[in-house]
C-alpha positions as CSV (number, residue, x, y, z in Angstrom):
1,M,24.8,-11.9,-65.0
2,K,28.3,-13.0,-65.3
3,I,28.5,-16.1,-62.2
4,I,31.5,-17.6,-60.8
5,V,30.8,-21.0,-59.4
6,A,33.5,-21.9,-56.7
7,S,32.6,-24.7,-55.0
8,G,33.8,-27.2,-52.2
9,A,32.8,-30.9,-52.5
10,Y,30.3,-32.0,-50.3
11,K,31.8,-35.2,-48.1
12,N,31.4,-39.1,-49.3
13,S,28.7,-37.8,-52.1
14,L,30.2,-35.5,-54.6
15,S,33.3,-34.1,-56.0
16,A,33.9,-30.0,-56.2
17,E,33.8,-30.4,-60.1
18,Q,30.4,-32.7,-59.7
19,V,28.5,-30.2,-57.4
20,A,29.9,-27.0,-60.1
21,D,28.2,-29.2,-63.2
22,A,25.1,-29.6,-60.9
23,I,24.7,-26.0,-60.1
24,G,24.9,-25.1,-64.0
25,R,22.7,-27.4,-64.7
26,G,20.0,-26.2,-62.3
27,L,20.8,-22.4,-63.4
28,E,20.3,-23.1,-66.7
29,R,17.2,-24.8,-65.7
30,S,15.7,-21.8,-64.4
31,L,16.5,-20.0,-67.8
32,L,18.3,-17.1,-66.3
33,Q,20.2,-15.6,-68.3
34,I,24.3,-15.7,-67.5
35,T,27.5,-16.8,-68.1
36,L,29.1,-19.1,-65.6
37,H,32.9,-19.9,-64.9
38,Y,33.8,-22.4,-62.8
39,I,36.2,-22.8,-60.5
40,P,36.2,-26.1,-57.9
41,I,37.8,-25.5,-54.9
42,A,39.7,-27.0,-52.0
43,D,41.5,-25.6,-49.3
44,G,44.7,-28.1,-48.5
45,G,41.8,-31.3,-48.2
46,N,40.3,-33.9,-50.5
47,G,40.1,-32.4,-54.0
48,T,43.4,-30.6,-53.8
49,L,45.1,-32.0,-56.6
50,N,42.8,-31.9,-59.2
51,A,41.7,-28.5,-58.0
52,F,44.9,-26.9,-59.1
53,L,45.8,-28.9,-62.1
54,R,42.3,-28.0,-63.6
55,N,43.7,-25.9,-65.9
56,G,47.1,-27.6,-66.9
57,G,49.6,-29.7,-65.6
58,E,50.7,-32.7,-65.4
59,T,50.0,-35.9,-63.3
60,L,52.4,-38.6,-61.9
61,E,51.1,-41.9,-60.7
62,L,53.2,-44.1,-58.1
63,T,52.9,-47.2,-55.8
64,T,53.3,-45.6,-52.4
65,H,52.2,-46.9,-48.4
66,D,48.3,-46.2,-47.1
67,P,47.9,-45.3,-43.4
68,L,48.4,-49.4,-42.5
69,G,51.3,-49.3,-44.7
70,R,50.3,-51.7,-47.4
71,A,50.3,-50.9,-51.2
72,V,48.4,-48.5,-52.7
73,R,48.7,-46.5,-56.0
74,S,48.6,-42.4,-55.2
75,A,49.1,-39.7,-57.1
76,F,50.9,-35.8,-57.5
77,G,51.0,-32.9,-59.6
78,V,53.9,-30.7,-61.4
79,L,52.1,-27.3,-62.7
80,P,52.6,-25.6,-66.0
81,D,55.4,-23.9,-64.9
82,G,57.7,-27.3,-63.9
83,R,59.0,-26.3,-60.5
84,T,55.8,-26.3,-58.4
85,A,54.7,-29.8,-57.3
86,V,51.3,-30.6,-55.7
87,I,50.8,-32.9,-53.0
88,E,47.4,-34.3,-51.3
89,M,48.7,-36.3,-48.6
90,A,45.1,-37.7,-48.4
91,L,45.4,-39.4,-51.5
92,T,47.6,-41.8,-49.5
93,S,47.6,-41.1,-45.6
94,G,44.1,-39.9,-46.2
95,L,41.1,-41.3,-43.6
96,E,38.7,-42.5,-47.1
97,L,41.5,-45.3,-47.3
98,L,40.2,-46.9,-44.6
99,A,37.6,-49.1,-43.6
100,H,35.9,-47.5,-40.8
101,E,36.7,-50.6,-37.9
102,E,40.0,-49.8,-39.6
103,R,40.7,-46.2,-38.1
104,D,43.2,-46.2,-35.2
105,P,45.6,-43.1,-35.3
106,L,48.1,-45.1,-33.1
107,R,48.9,-47.3,-35.7
108,A,48.5,-45.3,-39.0
109,T,51.4,-43.6,-40.5
110,T,52.0,-40.6,-43.3
111,Y,55.0,-42.8,-44.7
112,G,53.0,-43.0,-47.9
113,T,53.5,-38.5,-47.8
114,G,56.9,-39.0,-47.3
115,Q,57.2,-41.3,-50.5
116,L,55.3,-39.1,-52.5
117,L,57.5,-36.3,-51.3
118,Q,60.8,-37.9,-52.2
119,A,59.1,-38.7,-55.6
120,A,58.5,-34.8,-56.3
121,L,61.7,-33.9,-55.5
122,D,63.3,-36.2,-57.4
123,T,61.3,-34.4,-60.5
124,G,63.3,-31.3,-59.7
125,A,60.2,-29.6,-58.4
126,R,62.0,-26.7,-56.1
127,R,58.7,-25.7,-54.6
128,I,55.7,-27.8,-52.8
129,I,52.5,-27.5,-52.0
130,V,51.1,-30.2,-49.0
131,G,48.0,-29.7,-49.1
132,M,46.8,-30.9,-45.2
133,G,43.0,-32.1,-45.3
134,G,41.7,-35.6,-44.4
135,S,44.2,-37.1,-42.2
136,A,44.1,-40.3,-40.7
137,T,47.2,-40.2,-39.0
138,V,48.5,-38.4,-36.1
139,D,52.3,-39.4,-36.1
140,G,53.7,-35.9,-36.0
141,G,54.8,-36.5,-39.6
142,A,57.4,-38.7,-38.1
143,G,56.4,-41.7,-41.3
144,C,56.7,-39.1,-43.5
145,M,60.8,-38.0,-42.1
146,Q,61.6,-42.0,-42.3
147,A,60.5,-42.3,-45.6
148,L,62.5,-39.4,-46.3
149,G,65.8,-40.9,-45.0
150,V,65.5,-39.2,-41.4
151,R,66.1,-42.5,-38.5
152,L,64.1,-42.2,-35.5
153,L,66.0,-44.9,-33.0
154,D,65.2,-46.4,-29.7
155,A,67.4,-47.2,-26.9
156,E,69.3,-50.5,-28.4
157,G,69.8,-48.1,-31.8
158,I,66.9,-49.6,-33.7
159,D,64.7,-48.3,-35.9
160,V,61.2,-47.2,-34.5
161,E,58.0,-48.7,-36.4
162,P,56.1,-45.9,-37.7
163,G,52.6,-45.3,-36.3
164,G,51.5,-42.6,-33.4
165,G,51.5,-45.2,-30.9
166,N,55.2,-45.4,-31.4
167,L,56.8,-41.9,-31.4
168,H,57.6,-42.3,-26.9
169,R,60.0,-45.1,-28.0
170,I,61.9,-42.8,-29.5
171,R,65.5,-41.8,-28.4
172,T,67.5,-40.3,-31.0
173,I,66.4,-38.7,-34.1
174,D,69.4,-38.5,-36.8
175,V,69.1,-36.4,-39.7
176,S,72.2,-37.4,-41.6
177,R,70.3,-39.4,-44.4
178,L,68.0,-36.6,-45.0
179,D,68.2,-35.4,-48.8
180,P,70.6,-32.0,-48.6
181,R,68.4,-31.1,-51.6
182,W,65.7,-30.0,-49.4
183,R,67.7,-26.9,-48.5
184,S,66.5,-25.4,-51.8
185,V,63.3,-27.0,-51.8
186,E,60.4,-24.0,-50.6
187,V,57.5,-26.6,-48.5
188,V,54.3,-24.7,-48.4
189,I,51.8,-26.3,-46.0
190,A,48.2,-25.7,-47.9
191,S,46.2,-25.4,-44.3
192,D,43.5,-23.2,-43.0
193,V,44.0,-24.8,-39.5
194,D,45.1,-23.1,-36.6
195,N,45.3,-25.6,-34.1
196,P,48.6,-25.7,-32.5
197,T,51.1,-29.0,-32.2
198,L,49.8,-30.0,-28.8
199,G,47.5,-29.4,-26.0
200,A,44.0,-28.8,-25.7
201,A,43.4,-27.6,-29.0
202,G,46.5,-29.2,-30.6
203,A,46.1,-32.2,-33.0
204,A,45.1,-35.4,-30.9
205,A,42.7,-33.6,-28.5
206,V,41.0,-31.8,-31.6
207,F,41.6,-34.6,-34.4
208,G,42.2,-37.6,-32.7
209,P,38.5,-38.3,-32.2
210,Q,37.5,-38.2,-35.7
211,K,40.1,-40.4,-36.8
212,G,38.9,-43.0,-34.6
213,A,40.8,-42.4,-31.1
214,S,39.6,-43.6,-27.6
215,P,39.7,-41.1,-24.6
216,E,42.4,-43.4,-23.7
217,D,43.8,-43.3,-27.3
218,V,44.2,-39.1,-26.9
219,R,46.1,-39.0,-23.9
220,S,48.9,-41.6,-25.5
221,L,49.2,-39.7,-28.6
222,E,49.0,-35.8,-26.7
223,M,52.3,-37.8,-24.7
224,N,53.8,-39.4,-27.4
225,L,53.8,-35.9,-29.5
226,R,54.9,-34.0,-26.4
227,H,57.5,-36.3,-25.8
228,F,58.7,-36.4,-30.1
229,F,58.7,-32.9,-30.4
230,T,60.4,-32.1,-27.1
231,L,63.2,-34.8,-28.8
232,V,62.9,-32.2,-32.0
233,A,63.4,-29.5,-30.2
234,E,66.3,-30.6,-28.3
235,Q,68.5,-32.5,-31.1
236,V,66.9,-30.9,-34.4
237,G,67.0,-27.6,-33.0
238,I,63.4,-26.2,-33.7
239,D,60.8,-26.0,-31.4
240,V,57.3,-26.2,-33.1
241,R,55.0,-27.2,-30.0
242,E,53.2,-24.5,-29.8
243,T,53.3,-23.6,-33.4
244,P,49.8,-22.1,-34.5
245,G,48.5,-24.5,-36.9
246,G,51.1,-27.2,-36.1
247,G,48.2,-29.5,-35.7
248,A,47.1,-30.0,-39.2
249,A,46.6,-33.3,-40.3
250,G,48.0,-34.9,-36.7
251,A,50.5,-32.4,-36.7
252,L,52.5,-33.3,-40.0
253,S,52.1,-29.9,-40.3
254,A,54.3,-29.4,-37.6
255,G,57.0,-31.9,-38.6
256,L,57.3,-30.5,-42.3
257,M,58.1,-27.1,-40.9
258,A,60.9,-28.9,-37.9
259,F,62.6,-30.9,-40.4
260,L,61.9,-29.1,-44.3
261,G,61.3,-25.6,-43.5
262,G,58.0,-26.0,-44.1
263,R,55.7,-22.7,-44.1
264,I,52.3,-22.7,-43.9
265,Q,49.6,-20.8,-46.3
266,S,46.1,-20.8,-46.5
267,G,45.2,-23.7,-49.0
268,I,42.1,-21.9,-50.3
269,D,43.9,-18.4,-51.0
270,L,47.0,-20.3,-53.3
271,L,44.2,-22.6,-55.1
272,L,42.4,-19.2,-55.9
273,E,45.8,-17.0,-56.5
274,H,46.7,-20.3,-59.1
275,S,43.0,-20.0,-60.6
276,Q,43.2,-16.0,-61.1
277,F,40.2,-15.7,-59.1
278,D,40.8,-11.8,-58.9
279,D,40.7,-11.3,-62.0
280,L,37.3,-12.8,-62.9
281,L,36.2,-10.8,-60.0
282,S,36.8,-7.8,-61.5
283,D,33.3,-7.9,-63.6
284,A,31.3,-10.6,-61.9
285,D,27.8,-10.1,-60.3
286,L,27.2,-12.6,-57.8
287,V,29.5,-15.7,-56.7
288,I,28.1,-19.0,-56.1
289,T,30.3,-21.1,-53.1
290,G,29.6,-24.0,-50.9
291,E,30.1,-27.1,-49.0
292,G,28.6,-30.4,-48.0
293,Q,28.1,-28.8,-43.8
294,M,28.9,-25.3,-43.6
295,D,29.2,-25.1,-40.1
296,E,31.5,-23.3,-37.1
297,Q,34.8,-24.7,-39.1
298,T,33.1,-23.1,-42.2
299,V,33.5,-19.7,-40.5
300,H,37.2,-20.1,-39.3
301,G,38.6,-20.4,-42.4
302,K,37.5,-22.8,-44.9
303,G,37.2,-22.6,-48.8
304,P,34.0,-21.2,-48.7
305,I,34.2,-18.8,-46.4
306,G,37.5,-17.7,-48.1
307,V,36.1,-17.5,-51.4
308,A,33.0,-15.0,-49.5
309,R,36.5,-12.6,-48.1
310,R,37.6,-12.2,-51.8
311,A,34.4,-11.6,-53.0
312,R,32.9,-9.0,-50.4
313,A,36.7,-7.2,-51.5
314,H,35.3,-6.6,-54.5
315,G,32.2,-5.5,-53.9
316,V,30.5,-8.9,-55.5
317,P,28.2,-11.0,-53.7
318,T,28.4,-14.6,-52.3
319,V,25.6,-17.2,-52.0
320,A,26.7,-21.0,-50.9
321,I,24.5,-23.8,-51.3
322,V,25.1,-26.6,-49.2
323,G,24.3,-30.0,-48.0
324,G,23.7,-28.8,-44.0
325,L,23.8,-25.7,-42.2
326,K,25.2,-25.7,-38.8
327,A,26.0,-22.1,-38.2
328,D,25.3,-18.6,-37.8
329,D,23.7,-17.1,-40.2
330,A,24.7,-13.4,-38.6
331,L,29.0,-15.0,-38.7
332,L,28.4,-16.2,-42.2
333,H,27.1,-12.8,-43.0
334,D,29.7,-10.9,-41.5
335,A,32.8,-12.9,-43.2
336,G,30.8,-12.6,-46.5
337,V,28.1,-14.5,-47.6
338,W,24.6,-13.3,-48.4
339,A,23.1,-16.0,-48.3
340,V,22.4,-19.9,-48.0
341,L,20.6,-22.5,-49.2
342,P,20.7,-26.0,-48.0
343,I,19.8,-28.4,-50.9
344,V,17.5,-30.3,-48.4
345,T,14.3,-29.2,-48.3
346,A,12.2,-32.2,-46.6
347,P,13.6,-34.4,-43.3
348,M,15.4,-37.6,-44.8
349,P,18.0,-39.8,-44.1
350,L,21.4,-38.7,-44.4
351,D,22.0,-41.9,-46.7
352,E,19.1,-40.9,-48.8
353,S,20.2,-37.3,-49.6
354,I,24.1,-38.4,-49.9
355,A,22.4,-40.9,-52.8
356,N,20.7,-38.3,-54.0
357,A,23.0,-35.4,-54.0
358,A,23.6,-34.5,-57.2
359,D,20.0,-33.8,-57.6
360,L,19.4,-31.6,-54.7
361,V,21.8,-29.5,-55.7
362,E,20.7,-29.0,-59.2
363,R,17.3,-28.2,-58.0
364,A,18.3,-26.1,-55.3
365,A,20.7,-23.6,-57.9
366,I,16.7,-23.5,-60.1
367,R,15.3,-22.2,-56.8
368,L,18.1,-19.7,-56.8
369,G,18.1,-19.0,-60.2
370,Y,14.4,-18.2,-60.3
371,L,15.2,-16.3,-57.7
372,L,17.5,-14.2,-59.5
373,R,15.5,-14.2,-62.3
374,L,13.0,-12.4,-60.0
375,E,15.3,-9.9,-58.8
376,S,16.6,-8.8,-62.1
377,T,12.5,-8.0,-62.4
378,F,11.9,-6.3,-60.3
379,E,15.1,-3.7,-61.0
380,S,13.9,-3.7,-65.0
381,K,10.1,-2.2,-63.3
382,K,12.1,0.4,-61.2
383,P,11.0,3.9,-62.5
384,P,13.9,5.7,-63.9
385,V,15.3,8.3,-61.4
386,R,14.6,11.3,-62.2
387,R,17.2,14.6,-62.3
388,Q,16.6,18.1,-61.4
389,G,15.9,20.9,-64.3
390,G,13.3,18.1,-65.8
391,S,16.0,16.3,-67.7
C-alpha cells in the first residue's frame, strides 16, 4: 500500500512532523506492508513556516517585537525560487508567546509581523505568503502597518501607541512613508477563516475571547475596529469592513488587504499545491490526516478537510487520527473523511493525554494498521469472479 501521512499539529503537544513520525512508527509496528510519504500540514497557523520549508528553502532569523512589544527572536522563510517569502505571524505576534495571565488583546500588537514583512521585502521577495493562525492580537493590523511606515495620528498629530485598545484615538492615517516597493509585491493571505472584519461573526466577537478578552473588552475592540476601518475607508479609499475573511488574525487580514493589496487564499490549498500533493495522490491507496481536536471548525475548511477533499477528488479514501472528536460524523464523511480514530481510549486528564500524545498516536496507528491488514486479508480470500462462457 502507498499511504500519504498529511496530519497537522496537535496544539500545545506535538508538531505536525512529530505526529507524522508517530503515525509512521505505529503503522510499521503493525507489520502492514506499506510505502509511506510524509506531508506535515498547516493551514496558515502554527507550523506553516516549517511545512513550506520541508523540501527546501532558507530560514532567516531576526529580532522582532512580541505581542507586548518585548524583543523576541523570530524568523521567516525564502522558498527555493528565491522570490517567495513565507511568514508565520504567530512566530512574532502569536498567543503561544504569552503566558496565560499576559493575554490582553487591548495591548497586543502585530508590530512584529510588520517587522517580518519589511525584512522579507528587503530580501527582494516579490511574493509574500502570510500565515494567519494563532494570533494574540485584535488590532486590525494597525501595529503591522506602523512597523511598515504608516503613521496613525491622534487629534494632536501624535503617533498613537500600538494595541487594539488604542485604535479609537486615531484621527489621521498617513501612508506617505509606506515603501513604494509594496506596489509590485504580491501579498498572499494564507487563511481558511471566512469571518468578516466586523460584527457578530467578526474578529472581536469570535476570536477576542480566545485571546483573553472579557465581554467588555470585546465591545471595546469591536468599536475600535469599526472606527479604524471606517477611517481606512474614508482616508485610504479601501473598504474592508464587511469583507469575508477580513477577521482572520484579529483583522490583520483586513489590514493587509487595505494597505498592501493582499488577497486571501486557502492556507491548506497553498501548502498542498507547494508540496505537489495531487501528484502523490495519483497512485495512493490511503491518506491519513488529523489534528489535536476535530470539531465544527474543522468542517468549515481547516487543514484536514482540505486534505480529505483533494483526496476524494482523486478517489483516495482519508482516515483521520485525532486527539479528540467533537464533530458530527456524517458531516465529516460528507467532507471526505471516511473514518476518525481518536487516540484516547479511556478517560484521562487533558494534561496526561498531552504529555503522552506521541505514544497515544502511535498506538492508534497500530490499530489502524491491524484494520488495514484485516481488510487486505478479506480481499485476498474473495473468490475469483467467473466470467460467462466458463473462462
